[in-house]
DOVEXTOR-465121 format. One record per residue (C-alpha): x, y, z. Coordinates in nm, 2 decimals. Layout:
<<X Y Z>>
...
END
This chain:
<<-3.12 5.42 -5.03>>
<<-2.77 5.53 -4.88>>
<<-2.63 5.76 -5.17>>
<<-2.31 5.59 -5.25>>
<<-2.49 5.28 -5.35>>
<<-2.70 5.48 -5.57>>
<<-2.60 5.37 -5.95>>
<<-2.81 5.67 -6.10>>
<<-2.53 5.91 -5.97>>
<<-2.22 6.03 -6.06>>
<<-1.93 5.83 -5.94>>
<<-1.76 6.12 -5.79>>
<<-2.10 6.23 -5.56>>
<<-2.11 5.85 -5.46>>
<<-1.74 5.88 -5.34>>
<<-1.78 6.16 -5.15>>
<<-2.09 6.05 -4.98>>
<<-1.89 5.71 -4.91>>
<<-1.56 5.88 -4.75>>
<<-1.81 6.12 -4.53>>
<<-1.94 5.81 -4.37>>
<<-1.57 5.69 -4.28>>
<<-1.40 5.76 -3.97>>
<<-1.02 5.88 -4.02>>
<<-0.91 5.50 -3.90>>
<<-1.11 5.38 -4.21>>
<<-0.99 5.65 -4.44>>
<<-0.59 5.59 -4.37>>
<<-0.67 5.20 -4.37>>
<<-0.76 5.25 -4.78>>
<<-0.45 5.41 -4.85>>
<<-0.24 5.15 -4.80>>
<<-0.20 4.91 -5.07>>
<<-0.31 4.62 -4.84>>
<<-0.72 4.77 -4.79>>
<<-0.88 4.58 -4.55>>
<<-1.26 4.53 -4.56>>
<<-1.49 4.82 -4.42>>
<<-1.77 4.55 -4.32>>
<<-2.04 4.84 -4.19>>
<<-2.01 5.02 -4.55>>
<<-2.03 4.71 -4.77>>
<<-1.65 4.75 -4.86>>
<<-1.45 4.47 -4.94>>
<<-1.08 4.41 -4.84>>
<<-0.87 4.52 -5.18>>
<<-0.53 4.46 -5.26>>
<<-0.42 4.74 -5.50>>
<<-0.10 4.57 -5.59>>
<<-0.14 4.33 -5.92>>
<<0.11 4.32 -6.23>>
<<0.03 4.25 -6.58>>
<<0.36 4.38 -6.78>>
<<0.33 4.08 -7.07>>
<<0.06 3.86 -6.86>>
<<-0.16 3.83 -6.56>>
<<0.15 3.80 -6.33>>
<<0.25 3.61 -5.99>>
<<-0.09 3.51 -5.97>>
<<-0.09 3.11 -6.08>>
<<-0.13 3.01 -6.42>>
<<-0.19 3.25 -6.67>>
<<-0.08 3.30 -7.07>>
<<0.25 3.43 -7.07>>
<<0.29 3.69 -7.36>>
<<0.68 3.83 -7.49>>
<<0.80 4.06 -7.27>>
<<0.71 4.41 -7.31>>
<<1.00 4.50 -7.53>>
<<0.89 4.24 -7.78>>
<<0.58 4.39 -7.79>>
<<0.68 4.72 -7.86>>
<<0.92 4.53 -8.13>>
<<0.60 4.40 -8.33>>
<<0.52 4.78 -8.45>>
<<0.09 4.66 -8.44>>
<<-0.13 4.86 -8.22>>
<<-0.43 4.59 -8.30>>
<<-0.24 4.31 -8.18>>
<<-0.08 4.49 -7.88>>
<<-0.48 4.59 -7.79>>
<<-0.55 4.24 -7.84>>
<<-0.30 4.11 -7.63>>
<<-0.41 4.39 -7.33>>
<<-0.77 4.25 -7.42>>
<<-0.69 3.90 -7.35>>
<<-0.47 3.96 -6.98>>
<<-0.76 4.16 -6.85>>
<<-1.00 3.91 -6.95>>
<<-0.77 3.64 -6.77>>
<<-0.74 3.92 -6.46>>
<<-1.14 3.94 -6.46>>
<<-1.17 3.57 -6.44>>
<<-0.92 3.50 -6.20>>
<<-1.03 3.80 -5.96>>
<<-1.39 3.69 -5.99>>
<<-1.28 3.31 -5.91>>
<<-1.07 3.44 -5.59>>
<<-1.36 3.63 -5.45>>
<<-1.58 3.34 -5.48>>
<<-1.34 3.16 -5.25>>
<<-1.31 3.45 -5.00>>
<<-0.94 3.51 -5.11>>
<<-0.85 3.90 -5.15>>
<<-0.44 3.88 -5.12>>
<<-0.23 4.03 -5.31>>
<<-0.18 4.02 -5.68>>
<<-0.59 3.89 -5.75>>
<<-0.70 4.23 -5.73>>
<<-0.84 4.43 -6.01>>
<<-0.57 4.75 -6.07>>
<<-0.30 4.64 -6.23>>
<<0.04 4.83 -6.25>>
<<0.12 4.80 -6.59>>
<<0.23 4.95 -6.85>>
<<0.60 5.08 -6.81>>
<<0.60 5.38 -7.07>>
<<0.92 5.48 -6.93>>
<<1.21 5.58 -7.22>>
<<1.51 5.34 -7.26>>
<<1.71 5.59 -7.29>>
<<2.07 5.44 -7.20>>
<<2.09 5.05 -7.31>>
<<2.22 4.95 -6.96>>
<<1.94 5.00 -6.79>>
<<1.83 4.64 -6.66>>
<<1.45 4.75 -6.66>>
<<1.49 4.84 -7.04>>
<<1.29 4.50 -7.09>>
<<1.00 4.63 -6.95>>
<<0.97 4.91 -7.14>>
<<0.87 5.01 -7.52>>
<<1.17 5.09 -7.64>>
<<1.37 5.46 -7.67>>
<<1.13 5.65 -7.89>>
<<0.87 5.89 -7.76>>
<<0.60 5.86 -7.98>>
<<0.66 5.43 -8.02>>
<<0.60 5.41 -7.66>>
<<0.31 5.66 -7.66>>
<<0.11 5.47 -7.93>>
<<0.20 5.16 -7.77>>
<<0.10 5.25 -7.45>>
<<-0.21 5.40 -7.56>>
<<-0.30 5.06 -7.69>>
<<-0.20 4.87 -7.39>>
<<-0.37 5.07 -7.18>>
<<-0.73 5.07 -7.40>>
<<-0.69 4.70 -7.40>>
<<-0.64 4.67 -7.00>>
<<-0.95 4.89 -6.97>>
<<-1.21 4.78 -7.17>>
<<-1.45 5.00 -7.41>>
<<-1.72 5.02 -7.14>>
<<-1.87 5.40 -7.13>>
<<-1.95 5.34 -6.76>>
<<-1.74 5.06 -6.62>>
<<-1.33 4.97 -6.61>>
<<-1.26 4.60 -6.72>>
<<-0.92 4.66 -6.49>>
<<-0.74 4.97 -6.40>>
<<-0.42 5.04 -6.57>>
<<-0.12 5.22 -6.41>>
<<0.13 5.41 -6.61>>
<<0.46 5.44 -6.46>>
<<0.69 5.52 -6.30>>
<<0.62 5.93 -6.31>>
<<0.86 6.05 -6.45>>
<<1.19 6.04 -6.62>>
<<1.29 5.72 -6.50>>
<<1.57 5.48 -6.63>>
<<1.84 5.43 -6.40>>
<<2.08 5.31 -6.27>>
<<1.90 5.13 -6.06>>
<<2.15 5.14 -5.81>>
<<2.11 5.50 -5.75>>
<<1.75 5.53 -5.80>>
<<1.64 5.57 -5.40>>
<<1.79 5.88 -5.40>>
<<1.92 6.01 -5.76>>
<<1.83 6.34 -5.86>>
<<1.70 6.36 -6.20>>
<<1.71 6.69 -6.37>>
<<1.67 6.67 -6.72>>
<<1.65 7.02 -6.93>>
<<1.28 7.12 -6.95>>
<<1.31 7.08 -7.33>>
<<1.39 6.71 -7.27>>
<<1.13 6.65 -7.00>>
<<0.87 6.77 -7.24>>
<<1.00 6.60 -7.57>>
<<1.15 6.29 -7.46>>
<<1.01 6.20 -7.08>>
<<0.66 6.31 -7.10>>
<<0.48 6.23 -7.43>>
<<0.44 5.87 -7.33>>
<<0.26 5.98 -7.03>>
<<0.05 6.28 -7.19>>
<<-0.08 6.05 -7.44>>
<<-0.18 5.76 -7.15>>
<<-0.36 6.00 -6.98>>
<<-0.55 6.26 -7.24>>
<<-0.60 5.96 -7.50>>
<<-0.60 5.63 -7.32>>
<<-0.76 5.79 -7.00>>
<<-0.53 5.58 -6.76>>
<<-0.68 5.52 -6.42>>
<<-0.37 5.53 -6.23>>
<<0.01 5.67 -6.22>>
<<0.27 5.51 -6.04>>
<<0.55 5.75 -5.93>>
<<0.90 5.68 -5.98>>
<<1.14 5.64 -5.70>>
<<1.39 5.94 -5.80>>
<<1.35 6.28 -5.71>>
<<1.28 6.51 -5.97>>
<<1.40 6.85 -5.97>>
<<1.52 6.81 -5.61>>
<<1.16 6.66 -5.50>>
<<1.08 6.35 -5.48>>
<<0.87 6.20 -5.73>>
<<0.59 6.10 -5.47>>
<<0.63 6.42 -5.33>>
<<0.64 6.65 -5.58>>
<<0.29 6.88 -5.60>>
<<0.49 7.04 -5.98>>
<<0.53 6.66 -6.13>>
<<0.17 6.56 -5.96>>
<<-0.05 6.86 -5.95>>
<<0.07 7.10 -6.19>>
<<0.20 6.86 -6.50>>
<<-0.05 6.58 -6.45>>
<<-0.34 6.71 -6.36>>
<<-0.32 7.07 -6.45>>
<<-0.15 7.06 -6.76>>
<<-0.23 6.66 -6.86>>
<<-0.60 6.67 -6.71>>
<<-0.53 6.36 -6.52>>
<<-0.87 6.25 -6.33>>
<<-0.76 5.92 -6.17>>
<<-0.57 5.81 -5.84>>
<<-0.14 5.81 -5.78>>
<<0.03 5.52 -5.61>>
<<0.40 5.54 -5.50>>
<<0.63 5.32 -5.62>>
<<0.68 5.02 -5.34>>
<<0.90 5.19 -5.03>>
<<0.89 5.53 -5.22>>
<<0.76 5.74 -4.92>>
<<1.00 5.56 -4.70>>
<<1.25 5.70 -4.92>>
<<1.21 6.05 -4.83>>
<<1.36 6.04 -4.48>>
<<1.55 5.75 -4.50>>
<<1.74 5.82 -4.83>>
<<1.66 6.13 -4.98>>
<<1.69 6.35 -4.64>>
<<1.40 6.56 -4.73>>
<<1.18 6.49 -4.39>>
<<1.27 6.34 -4.08>>
<<1.00 6.08 -4.03>>
<<0.78 5.87 -4.14>>
<<0.50 6.09 -4.02>>
<<0.64 6.39 -4.23>>
<<0.72 6.18 -4.54>>
<<0.33 6.05 -4.54>>
<<0.21 6.42 -4.52>>
<<0.39 6.57 -4.79>>
<<0.31 6.25 -5.04>>
<<-0.05 6.27 -4.99>>
<<-0.07 6.72 -5.00>>
<<0.12 6.68 -5.32>>
<<-0.12 6.44 -5.49>>
<<0.00 6.08 -5.39>>
<<-0.31 5.91 -5.28>>
<<-0.22 5.54 -5.22>>
<<0.09 5.42 -5.07>>
<<0.27 5.09 -5.17>>
<<0.44 5.03 -4.85>>
<<0.33 5.12 -4.48>>
<<0.43 5.51 -4.44>>
<<0.07 5.66 -4.48>>
<<0.00 5.40 -4.15>>
<<0.19 5.71 -3.97>>
<<-0.09 5.98 -4.07>>
<<-0.26 5.94 -3.76>>
<<0.04 6.12 -3.64>>
<<0.09 6.33 -3.94>>
<<-0.30 6.46 -3.86>>
<<-0.27 6.51 -3.45>>
<<0.06 6.72 -3.49>>
<<-0.09 6.91 -3.76>>
<<0.14 6.82 -4.06>>
<<-0.14 6.77 -4.29>>
<<-0.54 6.85 -4.26>>
<<-0.83 6.53 -4.26>>
<<-0.95 6.73 -4.54>>
<<-0.64 6.63 -4.75>>
<<-0.67 6.27 -4.70>>
<<-1.05 6.31 -4.74>>
<<-0.94 6.39 -5.14>>
<<-0.73 6.11 -5.16>>
<<-0.95 5.84 -5.04>>
<<-1.22 5.99 -5.24>>
<<-1.01 5.94 -5.57>>
<<-0.95 5.58 -5.45>>
<<-1.29 5.49 -5.42>>
<<-1.40 5.65 -5.79>>
<<-1.15 5.37 -5.89>>
<<-1.32 5.10 -5.72>>
<<-1.64 5.23 -5.87>>
<<-1.53 5.26 -6.24>>
<<-1.41 4.88 -6.12>>
<<-1.76 4.79 -6.05>>
<<-1.76 4.80 -5.67>>
<<-2.18 4.80 -5.55>>
<<-2.22 4.74 -5.92>>
<<-2.52 4.56 -6.02>>
<<-2.47 4.57 -6.42>>
<<-2.11 4.51 -6.39>>
<<-2.06 4.34 -6.80>>
<<-1.73 4.17 -6.66>>
<<-1.85 4.04 -6.34>>
<<-1.94 3.76 -6.54>>
<<-1.62 3.65 -6.71>>
<<-1.57 3.29 -6.63>>
<<-1.26 3.10 -6.52>>
<<-1.24 2.91 -6.79>>
<<-1.12 3.17 -7.00>>
<<-0.80 3.16 -6.87>>
<<-0.53 2.99 -7.06>>
<<-0.76 2.86 -7.33>>
<<-0.65 2.78 -7.64>>
<<-0.73 3.12 -7.79>>
<<-0.56 3.25 -7.56>>
<<-0.19 3.05 -7.63>>
<<-0.31 3.09 -8.02>>
<<-0.26 3.45 -7.98>>
<<0.07 3.42 -7.74>>
<<0.24 3.24 -8.06>>
<<0.09 3.50 -8.29>>
<<0.26 3.79 -8.07>>
<<0.59 3.62 -8.06>>
<<0.60 3.55 -8.44>>
<<0.53 3.91 -8.49>>
<<0.80 4.04 -8.28>>
<<1.07 3.84 -8.44>>
<<1.31 4.08 -8.58>>
<<1.55 3.97 -8.83>>
<<1.88 4.18 -8.87>>
<<2.07 3.97 -9.11>>
<<1.98 3.71 -9.37>>
<<2.26 3.69 -9.60>>
<<2.24 3.53 -9.95>>
<<1.86 3.48 -9.85>>
<<1.96 3.17 -9.64>>
<<1.65 3.16 -9.47>>
<<1.39 3.06 -9.43>>
<<1.54 2.70 -9.39>>
<<1.36 2.42 -9.60>>
<<1.33 2.11 -9.42>>
<<1.37 1.88 -9.70>>
<<1.70 1.99 -9.78>>
<<1.85 1.94 -9.42>>
<<1.97 1.59 -9.29>>
<<2.13 1.73 -8.94>>
<<2.06 2.06 -8.78>>
<<2.25 2.14 -8.50>>
<<2.12 2.39 -8.23>>
<<2.38 2.49 -7.98>>
<<2.38 2.76 -7.70>>
<<2.27 2.84 -7.35>>
<<1.96 3.01 -7.41>>
<<1.86 2.68 -7.67>>
<<1.67 2.49 -7.40>>
<<1.59 2.72 -7.09>>
<<1.22 2.80 -7.06>>
<<1.28 3.03 -6.75>>
<<1.45 3.27 -7.01>>
<<1.17 3.30 -7.21>>
<<0.95 3.45 -6.94>>
<<1.12 3.84 -6.86>>
<<1.04 3.95 -6.56>>
<<0.76 4.06 -6.41>>
<<0.59 3.71 -6.57>>
<<0.34 3.48 -6.48>>
<<0.36 3.12 -6.53>>
<<0.23 2.92 -6.82>>
<<0.07 2.59 -6.82>>
<<0.28 2.47 -7.13>>
<<0.66 2.67 -7.22>>
<<0.78 2.59 -7.55>>
<<1.20 2.64 -7.55>>
<<1.38 2.71 -7.87>>
<<1.50 2.35 -7.91>>
<<1.16 2.21 -7.88>>
<<1.02 2.45 -8.14>>
<<1.24 2.32 -8.40>>
<<1.21 1.90 -8.27>>
<<0.86 2.01 -8.31>>
<<0.86 2.12 -8.68>>
<<1.17 1.88 -8.81>>
<<0.97 1.58 -8.67>>
<<1.16 1.27 -8.83>>
<<1.25 1.46 -9.11>>
<<1.62 1.52 -8.99>>
<<1.82 1.47 -8.68>>
<<1.86 1.74 -8.43>>
<<2.17 1.75 -8.25>>
<<2.18 2.00 -7.92>>
<<2.43 2.08 -7.70>>
<<2.45 2.41 -7.45>>
<<2.84 2.48 -7.53>>
<<2.89 2.71 -7.24>>
<<2.64 2.93 -6.96>>
<<2.54 3.28 -6.99>>
<<2.80 3.41 -6.74>>
<<3.12 3.37 -6.63>>
<<2.95 3.22 -6.32>>
<<2.94 2.83 -6.18>>
<<2.98 2.60 -6.46>>
<<2.88 2.22 -6.50>>
<<3.17 2.24 -6.76>>
<<3.55 2.19 -6.70>>
<<3.81 2.36 -6.91>>
<<3.69 2.38 -7.26>>
<<3.44 2.07 -7.25>>
<<3.15 2.24 -7.35>>
<<3.29 2.43 -7.63>>
<<3.45 2.11 -7.75>>
<<3.07 1.89 -7.77>>
<<2.96 2.18 -7.96>>
<<3.21 2.17 -8.22>>
<<3.15 1.80 -8.27>>
<<2.81 1.87 -8.30>>
<<2.82 2.17 -8.54>>
<<3.07 1.93 -8.72>>
<<2.76 1.68 -8.82>>
<<2.54 1.91 -8.91>>
<<2.42 2.10 -9.24>>
<<2.35 2.40 -9.07>>
<<2.36 2.55 -8.71>>
<<2.13 2.76 -8.51>>
<<2.30 2.92 -8.24>>
<<2.07 3.04 -7.96>>
<<2.28 3.32 -7.75>>
<<2.17 3.64 -7.53>>
<<2.08 3.74 -7.20>>
<<1.83 3.67 -6.93>>
<<1.65 3.85 -6.62>>
<<1.92 3.76 -6.36>>
<<2.19 3.94 -6.61>>
<<1.93 4.24 -6.68>>
<<1.70 4.35 -6.45>>
<<1.56 4.56 -6.14>>
<<1.72 4.63 -5.86>>
<<1.70 4.29 -5.63>>
<<1.61 4.05 -5.90>>
<<1.94 4.04 -6.13>>
<<2.24 3.96 -5.97>>
<<2.49 4.03 -6.21>>
<<2.83 4.18 -6.21>>
<<2.72 4.53 -6.28>>
<<2.52 4.75 -6.03>>
<<2.20 4.64 -5.91>>
<<2.08 4.47 -6.26>>
<<2.17 4.72 -6.53>>
<<2.45 4.61 -6.74>>
<<2.82 4.75 -6.80>>
<<2.86 4.60 -7.15>>
<<2.65 4.56 -7.44>>
<<2.82 4.24 -7.57>>
<<2.71 3.86 -7.51>>
<<2.83 3.74 -7.13>>
<<3.03 3.48 -7.01>>
<<3.18 3.24 -7.27>>
<<2.94 3.26 -7.56>>
<<3.14 3.52 -7.80>>
<<3.45 3.26 -7.75>>
<<3.17 3.01 -7.85>>
<<3.08 3.17 -8.14>>
<<3.39 3.23 -8.30>>
<<3.48 2.86 -8.23>>
<<3.15 2.75 -8.45>>
<<3.18 2.97 -8.73>>
<<3.56 2.87 -8.73>>
<<3.39 2.53 -8.90>>
<<3.29 2.72 -9.22>>
<<2.94 2.57 -9.16>>
<<2.61 2.81 -9.22>>
<<2.53 3.01 -8.88>>
<<2.25 3.14 -8.77>>
<<2.26 3.36 -8.45>>
<<1.92 3.36 -8.24>>
<<1.95 3.60 -7.99>>
<<1.73 3.62 -7.67>>
<<1.74 3.95 -7.47>>
<<1.56 4.24 -7.34>>
<<1.82 4.56 -7.39>>
<<2.03 4.55 -7.71>>
<<2.32 4.29 -7.75>>
<<2.58 4.42 -8.01>>
<<2.61 4.10 -8.23>>
<<2.94 4.24 -8.39>>
<<3.09 3.93 -8.45>>
<<2.78 3.80 -8.59>>
<<2.66 4.03 -8.81>>
<<3.07 4.01 -9.00>>
<<3.06 3.62 -8.96>>
<<2.72 3.42 -8.94>>
<<2.47 3.38 -9.26>>
<<2.20 3.53 -9.06>>
<<2.13 3.70 -8.72>>
<<1.75 3.75 -8.55>>
<<1.63 3.90 -8.23>>
<<1.36 3.72 -8.05>>
<<1.38 3.89 -7.72>>
<<1.21 3.69 -7.43>>
<<0.91 3.55 -7.63>>
<<0.68 3.41 -7.39>>
<<0.54 3.10 -7.34>>
<<0.51 3.05 -7.76>>
<<0.91 3.13 -7.80>>
<<1.04 2.78 -7.97>>
<<0.71 2.76 -8.19>>
<<0.73 3.09 -8.29>>
<<1.11 3.09 -8.36>>
<<1.08 2.78 -8.55>>
<<0.82 2.92 -8.76>>
<<1.01 3.20 -8.87>>
<<1.33 2.97 -8.93>>
<<1.11 2.71 -9.18>>
<<0.93 2.99 -9.34>>
<<0.59 2.93 -9.22>>
<<0.59 3.27 -9.09>>
<<0.75 3.58 -9.24>>
<<0.88 3.82 -9.00>>
<<0.82 4.13 -9.01>>
<<0.92 4.29 -8.64>>
<<1.11 4.59 -8.60>>
<<1.37 4.71 -8.34>>
<<1.21 4.92 -8.07>>
<<1.57 5.05 -7.99>>
<<1.90 5.16 -8.12>>
<<2.18 4.89 -8.10>>
<<2.52 5.06 -8.05>>
<<2.85 4.89 -8.11>>
<<2.98 4.92 -7.82>>
<<2.92 5.12 -7.48>>
<<3.24 5.32 -7.56>>
<<2.98 5.51 -7.78>>
<<2.74 5.61 -7.53>>
<<2.72 5.91 -7.31>>
<<2.75 5.88 -6.93>>
<<2.48 5.66 -6.77>>
<<2.38 5.88 -6.52>>
<<2.34 6.19 -6.76>>
<<1.96 6.24 -6.87>>
<<2.06 6.48 -7.15>>
<<1.95 6.36 -7.45>>
<<2.26 6.49 -7.64>>
<<2.39 6.16 -7.81>>
<<2.15 5.93 -7.72>>
<<1.91 5.71 -7.91>>
<<1.84 5.76 -8.30>>
<<1.71 6.12 -8.21>>
<<2.05 6.21 -8.10>>
<<2.32 6.02 -8.18>>
<<2.54 6.09 -8.44>>
<<2.79 5.75 -8.39>>
<<2.70 5.46 -8.66>>
<<2.49 5.17 -8.49>>
<<2.57 4.86 -8.57>>
<<2.13 4.85 -8.59>>
<<1.95 5.11 -8.65>>
<<1.62 5.20 -8.47>>
<<1.33 5.08 -8.65>>
<<1.52 4.83 -8.88>>
<<1.42 4.46 -8.97>>
<<1.43 4.25 -9.26>>
<<1.15 4.04 -9.42>>
<<1.17 3.72 -9.66>>
<<1.02 3.95 -9.92>>
<<1.02 4.27 -10.07>>
<<0.80 4.59 -10.08>>
<<0.84 4.87 -10.31>>
<<0.68 5.21 -10.24>>
<<0.55 5.49 -10.49>>
<<0.28 5.78 -10.55>>
<<0.39 5.93 -10.20>>
<<0.14 6.22 -10.17>>
<<0.07 6.48 -9.86>>
<<-0.24 6.66 -9.79>>
<<-0.32 6.87 -9.49>>
<<-0.18 7.18 -9.29>>
<<-0.05 7.27 -8.95>>
<<-0.38 7.35 -8.81>>
<<-0.59 7.00 -8.90>>
<<-0.24 6.81 -8.96>>
<<-0.14 6.60 -9.27>>
<<-0.22 6.29 -9.39>>
<<0.08 6.10 -9.62>>
<<-0.05 5.85 -9.86>>
<<0.18 5.60 -10.03>>
<<0.11 5.31 -10.25>>
<<0.29 4.98 -10.11>>
<<0.36 4.65 -10.30>>
<<0.49 4.35 -10.23>>
<<0.73 4.27 -10.48>>
<<0.89 3.98 -10.32>>
<<0.81 3.59 -10.34>>
<<0.63 3.58 -10.02>>
<<0.32 3.69 -9.90>>
<<0.42 3.91 -9.57>>
<<0.38 4.19 -9.38>>
<<0.54 4.51 -9.38>>
<<0.57 4.81 -9.13>>
<<0.52 5.16 -9.30>>
<<0.72 5.42 -9.08>>
<<0.70 5.83 -9.15>>
<<1.03 6.04 -9.04>>
<<1.04 6.39 -9.01>>
<<1.33 6.65 -8.96>>
<<1.34 6.99 -8.93>>
<<1.53 7.17 -9.15>>
<<1.56 7.48 -8.94>>
<<1.76 7.45 -8.58>>
<<1.62 7.73 -8.37>>
<<1.97 7.80 -8.21>>
<<1.86 7.47 -8.00>>
<<1.93 7.11 -8.05>>
<<1.65 6.94 -8.23>>
<<1.62 6.57 -8.31>>
<<1.80 6.45 -8.66>>
<<1.48 6.28 -8.72>>
<<1.15 6.16 -8.52>>
<<0.91 5.87 -8.61>>
<<0.59 6.03 -8.62>>
<<0.33 5.77 -8.77>>
<<0.37 5.39 -8.86>>
<<0.14 5.11 -8.97>>
<<0.17 4.76 -8.97>>
<<0.00 4.61 -9.34>>
<<-0.02 4.26 -9.46>>
<<0.00 4.22 -9.83>>
<<-0.05 3.91 -10.05>>
<<0.23 3.88 -10.31>>
<<0.19 4.07 -10.59>>
<<-0.08 4.29 -10.39>>
<<-0.09 4.68 -10.37>>
<<-0.26 4.90 -10.14>>
<<-0.28 5.25 -10.05>>
<<-0.16 5.33 -9.71>>
<<-0.28 5.68 -9.54>>
<<-0.09 5.77 -9.21>>
<<-0.22 6.07 -9.03>>
<<-0.03 6.28 -8.85>>
<<-0.17 6.53 -8.57>>
<<-0.04 6.89 -8.55>>
<<0.18 6.83 -8.24>>
<<0.41 6.58 -8.43>>
<<0.53 6.85 -8.64>>
<<0.56 7.11 -8.38>>
<<0.92 7.13 -8.17>>
<<1.00 7.17 -7.81>>
<<1.18 7.50 -7.72>>
<<1.42 7.55 -7.41>>
<<1.14 7.60 -7.17>>
<<0.96 7.28 -7.27>>
<<0.69 7.46 -7.49>>
<<0.54 7.34 -7.82>>
<<0.64 7.55 -8.08>>
<<0.40 7.52 -8.42>>
<<0.66 7.68 -8.67>>
<<0.57 7.75 -9.02>>
<<0.89 7.62 -9.20>>
<<0.99 7.37 -9.43>>
<<1.01 6.99 -9.25>>
<<1.17 6.70 -9.43>>
<<0.93 6.40 -9.41>>
<<1.04 6.04 -9.53>>
<<0.82 5.77 -9.53>>
<<0.95 5.39 -9.58>>
<<1.02 5.01 -9.41>>
<<1.30 5.20 -9.18>>
<<1.43 5.55 -9.10>>
<<1.60 5.51 -9.46>>
<<1.93 5.63 -9.36>>
<<2.24 5.53 -9.47>>
<<2.26 5.22 -9.21>>
<<1.95 5.09 -9.29>>
<<2.01 5.11 -9.64>>
<<2.33 4.92 -9.57>>
<<2.23 4.67 -9.38>>
<<1.94 4.60 -9.68>>
<<1.63 4.80 -9.62>>
<<1.50 5.00 -9.96>>
<<1.58 5.35 -9.95>>
<<1.26 5.56 -9.84>>
<<1.09 5.83 -10.05>>
<<1.14 6.19 -9.92>>
<<0.92 6.51 -9.92>>
<<0.97 6.85 -9.80>>
<<0.66 6.99 -9.64>>
<<0.56 7.38 -9.55>>
<<0.40 7.37 -9.28>>
END
């Protein structure tokens, strides 16, 4: 038996043996994302490019969960892991069915280029919807849960291979990503931009990293040995493979001017540690070898890493437990139910004046549903999306739950943008007023879509390449909202969006405000269940909602000063971590145990003192009371847990805070474990003045000596 077929040997030894048997041409062919079969060695073709940001994407019918930013708003790690497990189940089912049909084309492989764990440092960034928000800790925890769900828990094989992207420090501007040089301070780099990647590598054992288009400290990310070797492999212990973002290696010579041709670019990337090329630059590795730009042994190292991943996925395996997942599980009833629950968990209630919500169906004879996002299936899917067999709009969800109990009036009112319109003059708003006047309560469904915010080349808004120039509602939406509110009827404003939308007018004039993000295939049913009290909302914001772009620093600056809840001193419209419930929860008996060496555990008694069964998200923040002469975060999330309590029920919840979360980063990007007093606060939000003003209970505070 050939050594590479011997399943008693390690994947590393088998991969080395397999690569030794390949010719140079065969090795190079395996470094391209469209890797052909090597039939003489029994290696089938493999297209490395598949997507699974919030469901299997671009590969036919699949369950579509809320967009990534909405999943982050759940603040629920068991649910996050369950979502990812369902995604990988459908990925396996679809892959093996395709293989049975001899189809090895794109998006049908087992290497999934998700999740996006970049930090959403600036709300103008169009791709922020793909991330888990602005907080390094929340992003790390959410990313770890998602990666573990994708990759499975088998001791030997991967369910699918996850990929943490974009390594590292990438969050716009989209228009300049092919030549932009990101130069954060080492403190910001290690404190803000790297913790989620560190967690993905050290805790989740992520199989792959994707490099960013940008440069980092003057070197292309795909060609930076500092980033790929020193940081990823030596500092964090990464042992998987690295893939370039698509076309990023060509940027070396086309846009960044660091090399003169494809052969030089390919050689630079491989030697730096980028093993796989999304694109075709690596087809020039033949030339690079012949010209002495790279040694064949460097290519061997890259291909060995790629073969290890394929072996971990079950190449040549006779005992792969995931190979028997049937095609029938795709888009099944249980997965649709999970999509509904995820959408419900993500919905974030931001205002509820006089407890107008939940609505009582028996009290309503006429209800108006108005707005450009009310009856649009496309908007629910976000970007990097799959295609569900059925997608329920907000209007349809409300119609489903109302039934024959009342009349549901509907009109679009206006378009999302100022582009081409079906309405002439003021006709759309006029009809909206007519509908509103005939209703007991009005639900305004506003927001954005993936043509307004998104990736370069996907979005075609007025801002550059998918980034936004404003935090306001676009088009005539504000005018529509103001006109309807002027009628004097109760107004509930629902925003479907990825990045934050500053609903300043709604906060002042509407009775209720909520975010539903891009909620996936069950968004309409989820929203209706929340509005009419079948589900008690507990989503929390994964980012800060500022009042205006005027409150933001320069978009191109990667300095964290003035950014996110951790560093801004401007009053936000809604703080990071904020979200209301129909119920009320009390906190008491806070107890802290442990020390700096082993970490500390915060225990608190939480009781549901409201009128509804429901969920609470317990959040823990720390603040350093010494400044050490450097710019430390105002506060930092260090722990959280989402729990369910029946009305009247109480529970003692214990949350562990590891030592590294009690440290701070110095100017050299090093963790410092100082013995000092730290202020710890625990509650349903940050516990800051703005959170309390908006309806959150004050946090319990405790000074701990570490």
